[in-house]
Biotite code that builds the C-alpha atoms (Angstrom):
import biotite.structure as struc

atoms = struc.array([
    struc.Atom([96.610, 112.374, 104.158], chain_id="A", res_id=1, res_name="MET", atom_name="CA", element="C"),
    struc.Atom([98.475, 114.708, 101.596], chain_id="A", res_id=2, res_name="GLU", atom_name="CA", element="C"),
    struc.Atom([97.314, 116.719, 98.908], chain_id="A", res_id=3, res_name="ASN", atom_name="CA", element="C"),
    struc.Atom([99.341, 115.203, 95.546], chain_id="A", res_id=4, res_name="VAL", atom_name="CA", element="C"),
    struc.Atom([99.811, 116.002, 92.772], chain_id="A", res_id=5, res_name="PHE", atom_name="CA", element="C"),
    struc.Atom([100.830, 112.247, 90.656], chain_id="A", res_id=6, res_name="LYS", atom_name="CA", element="C"),
    struc.Atom([100.105, 109.022, 92.297], chain_id="A", res_id=7, res_name="PHE", atom_name="CA", element="C"),
    struc.Atom([100.689, 105.191, 91.564], chain_id="A", res_id=8, res_name="LYS", atom_name="CA", element="C"),
    struc.Atom([97.321, 103.239, 92.471], chain_id="A", res_id=9, res_name="TYR", atom_name="CA", element="C"),
    struc.Atom([97.377, 99.540, 91.088], chain_id="A", res_id=10, res_name="LEU", atom_name="CA", element="C"),
    struc.Atom([100.268, 99.879, 89.063], chain_id="A", res_id=11, res_name="GLY", atom_name="CA", element="C"),
    struc.Atom([99.139, 103.076, 86.872], chain_id="A", res_id=12, res_name="THR", atom_name="CA", element="C"),
    struc.Atom([100.123, 106.381, 87.833], chain_id="A", res_id=13, res_name="LEU", atom_name="CA", element="C"),
    struc.Atom([97.195, 109.160, 87.531], chain_id="A", res_id=14, res_name="PHE", atom_name="CA", element="C"),
    struc.Atom([97.614, 113.362, 87.500], chain_id="A", res_id=15, res_name="ALA", atom_name="CA", element="C"),
    struc.Atom([94.461, 115.612, 88.830], chain_id="A", res_id=16, res_name="ALA", atom_name="CA", element="C"),
    struc.Atom([94.093, 117.338, 85.915], chain_id="A", res_id=17, res_name="ASP", atom_name="CA", element="C"),
    struc.Atom([93.719, 113.891, 83.720], chain_id="A", res_id=18, res_name="GLY", atom_name="CA", element="C"),
    struc.Atom([96.571, 114.397, 81.875], chain_id="A", res_id=19, res_name="CYS", atom_name="CA", element="C"),
    struc.Atom([97.620, 110.390, 80.943], chain_id="A", res_id=20, res_name="GLN", atom_name="CA", element="C"),
    struc.Atom([100.926, 111.413, 79.487], chain_id="A", res_id=21, res_name="MET", atom_name="CA", element="C"),
    struc.Atom([102.815, 111.184, 83.430], chain_id="A", res_id=22, res_name="TYR", atom_name="CA", element="C"),
    struc.Atom([101.451, 106.847, 82.959], chain_id="A", res_id=23, res_name="ASP", atom_name="CA", element="C"),
    struc.Atom([102.983, 106.786, 79.653], chain_id="A", res_id=24, res_name="ILE", atom_name="CA", element="C"),
    struc.Atom([105.923, 108.448, 79.551], chain_id="A", res_id=25, res_name="THR", atom_name="CA", element="C"),
    struc.Atom([106.324, 106.075, 82.724], chain_id="A", res_id=26, res_name="ALA", atom_name="CA", element="C"),
    struc.Atom([105.136, 102.490, 81.038], chain_id="A", res_id=27, res_name="ARG", atom_name="CA", element="C"),
    struc.Atom([108.102, 103.586, 78.350], chain_id="A", res_id=28, res_name="ILE", atom_name="CA", element="C"),
    struc.Atom([110.883, 104.291, 80.840], chain_id="A", res_id=29, res_name="ALA", atom_name="CA", element="C"),
    struc.Atom([109.637, 100.522, 82.565], chain_id="A", res_id=30, res_name="ALA", atom_name="CA", element="C"),
    struc.Atom([109.657, 98.532, 79.381], chain_id="A", res_id=31, res_name="ALA", atom_name="CA", element="C"),
    struc.Atom([112.949, 100.029, 78.090], chain_id="A", res_id=32, res_name="LYS", atom_name="CA", element="C"),
    struc.Atom([114.146, 99.302, 81.311], chain_id="A", res_id=33, res_name="LYS", atom_name="CA", element="C"),
    struc.Atom([113.190, 95.566, 81.189], chain_id="A", res_id=34, res_name="ARG", atom_name="CA", element="C"),
    struc.Atom([114.297, 95.592, 77.599], chain_id="A", res_id=35, res_name="CYS", atom_name="CA", element="C"),
    struc.Atom([117.684, 96.034, 79.053], chain_id="A", res_id=36, res_name="GLY", atom_name="CA", element="C"),
    struc.Atom([116.928, 93.465, 81.827], chain_id="A", res_id=37, res_name="ALA", atom_name="CA", element="C"),
    struc.Atom([116.731, 91.061, 79.142], chain_id="A", res_id=38, res_name="LEU", atom_name="CA", element="C"),
    struc.Atom([119.449, 92.120, 76.230], chain_id="A", res_id=39, res_name="ARG", atom_name="CA", element="C"),
    struc.Atom([121.631, 89.527, 76.670], chain_id="A", res_id=40, res_name="GLY", atom_name="CA", element="C"),
    struc.Atom([118.837, 87.172, 75.873], chain_id="A", res_id=41, res_name="ILE", atom_name="CA", element="C"),
    struc.Atom([117.944, 89.160, 72.852], chain_id="A", res_id=42, res_name="PHE", atom_name="CA", element="C"),
    struc.Atom([121.393, 88.821, 71.842], chain_id="A", res_id=43, res_name="ASP", atom_name="CA", element="C"),
    struc.Atom([121.381, 84.974, 72.049], chain_id="A", res_id=44, res_name="SER", atom_name="CA", element="C"),
    struc.Atom([122.674, 83.334, 69.600], chain_id="A", res_id=45, res_name="LYS", atom_name="CA", element="C"),
    struc.Atom([122.057, 80.776, 70.827], chain_id="A", res_id=46, res_name="ASP", atom_name="CA", element="C"),
    struc.Atom([117.967, 81.446, 70.705], chain_id="A", res_id=47, res_name="LEU", atom_name="CA", element="C"),
    struc.Atom([115.158, 81.440, 67.811], chain_id="A", res_id=48, res_name="ASP", atom_name="CA", element="C"),
    struc.Atom([113.635, 84.359, 66.422], chain_id="A", res_id=49, res_name="LEU", atom_name="CA", element="C"),
    struc.Atom([110.471, 83.244, 67.019], chain_id="A", res_id=50, res_name="SER", atom_name="CA", element="C"),
    struc.Atom([111.126, 82.717, 71.038], chain_id="A", res_id=51, res_name="LEU", atom_name="CA", element="C"),
    struc.Atom([112.754, 86.051, 71.359], chain_id="A", res_id=52, res_name="LYS", atom_name="CA", element="C"),
    struc.Atom([109.582, 87.560, 69.751], chain_id="A", res_id=53, res_name="ILE", atom_name="CA", element="C"),
    struc.Atom([107.682, 85.435, 71.977], chain_id="A", res_id=54, res_name="ARG", atom_name="CA", element="C"),
    struc.Atom([109.589, 87.092, 75.570], chain_id="A", res_id=55, res_name="LEU", atom_name="CA", element="C"),
    struc.Atom([109.288, 90.725, 73.799], chain_id="A", res_id=56, res_name="TYR", atom_name="CA", element="C"),
    struc.Atom([105.607, 90.342, 73.412], chain_id="A", res_id=57, res_name="VAL", atom_name="CA", element="C"),
    struc.Atom([104.754, 88.764, 77.131], chain_id="A", res_id=58, res_name="ALA", atom_name="CA", element="C"),
    struc.Atom([108.055, 91.242, 79.278], chain_id="A", res_id=59, res_name="ALA", atom_name="CA", element="C"),
    struc.Atom([107.721, 94.042, 77.347], chain_id="A", res_id=60, res_name="VAL", atom_name="CA", element="C"),
    struc.Atom([104.700, 94.769, 75.375], chain_id="A", res_id=61, res_name="CYS", atom_name="CA", element="C"),
    struc.Atom([102.457, 93.373, 78.098], chain_id="A", res_id=62, res_name="SER", atom_name="CA", element="C"),
    struc.Atom([104.057, 95.841, 80.295], chain_id="A", res_id=63, res_name="LEU", atom_name="CA", element="C"),
    struc.Atom([103.950, 98.906, 77.525], chain_id="A", res_id=64, res_name="LEU", atom_name="CA", element="C"),
    struc.Atom([100.672, 97.884, 77.433], chain_id="A", res_id=65, res_name="THR", atom_name="CA", element="C"),
    struc.Atom([99.526, 98.028, 80.542], chain_id="A", res_id=66, res_name="TYR", atom_name="CA", element="C"),
    struc.Atom([96.321, 100.052, 81.447], chain_id="A", res_id=67, res_name="GLY", atom_name="CA", element="C"),
    struc.Atom([96.043, 100.729, 77.642], chain_id="A", res_id=68, res_name="ALA", atom_name="CA", element="C"),
    struc.Atom([91.978, 100.054, 77.799], chain_id="A", res_id=69, res_name="GLU", atom_name="CA", element="C"),
    struc.Atom([92.461, 103.576, 79.335], chain_id="A", res_id=70, res_name="THR", atom_name="CA", element="C"),
    struc.Atom([94.077, 106.222, 77.725], chain_id="A", res_id=71, res_name="TRP", atom_name="CA", element="C"),
    struc.Atom([92.970, 108.496, 74.930], chain_id="A", res_id=72, res_name="ASP", atom_name="CA", element="C"),
    struc.Atom([94.990, 106.972, 71.751], chain_id="A", res_id=73, res_name="LEU", atom_name="CA", element="C"),
    struc.Atom([95.166, 110.185, 70.047], chain_id="A", res_id=74, res_name="ALA", atom_name="CA", element="C"),
    struc.Atom([97.585, 110.468, 67.484], chain_id="A", res_id=75, res_name="GLU", atom_name="CA", element="C"),
    struc.Atom([100.288, 112.053, 69.658], chain_id="A", res_id=76, res_name="SER", atom_name="CA", element="C"),
    struc.Atom([100.126, 109.402, 72.358], chain_id="A", res_id=77, res_name="VAL", atom_name="CA", element="C"),
    struc.Atom([100.364, 107.038, 69.212], chain_id="A", res_id=78, res_name="GLN", atom_name="CA", element="C"),
    struc.Atom([103.295, 108.324, 67.530], chain_id="A", res_id=79, res_name="ARG", atom_name="CA", element="C"),
    struc.Atom([105.133, 107.774, 71.172], chain_id="A", res_id=80, res_name="LYS", atom_name="CA", element="C"),
    struc.Atom([104.165, 104.309, 71.683], chain_id="A", res_id=81, res_name="LEU", atom_name="CA", element="C"),
    struc.Atom([104.502, 103.122, 68.294], chain_id="A", res_id=82, res_name="ASN", atom_name="CA", element="C"),
    struc.Atom([108.683, 104.940, 68.533], chain_id="A", res_id=83, res_name="GLY", atom_name="CA", element="C"),
    struc.Atom([108.867, 103.232, 72.059], chain_id="A", res_id=84, res_name="ALA", atom_name="CA", element="C"),
    struc.Atom([108.122, 100.288, 70.088], chain_id="A", res_id=85, res_name="ASN", atom_name="CA", element="C"),
])
């Protein structure tokens, strides 16, 4: 068995030093990537704004906040998450 500093388990990134910022940064990157993939839908003039918002919450916000119940939401973490959202 190899000794590593960071590893992914059940979709969450864990670090040996217990720092949660690795996981939060990875979640923000994944949410931005998903948002970019859905750009065509968000830019569409044919879809209603309420549908776009529901899609954003379901596809992007859920990815961003997966595992957030275990995070220590310090003020710096909250600012980082709000900035990404």
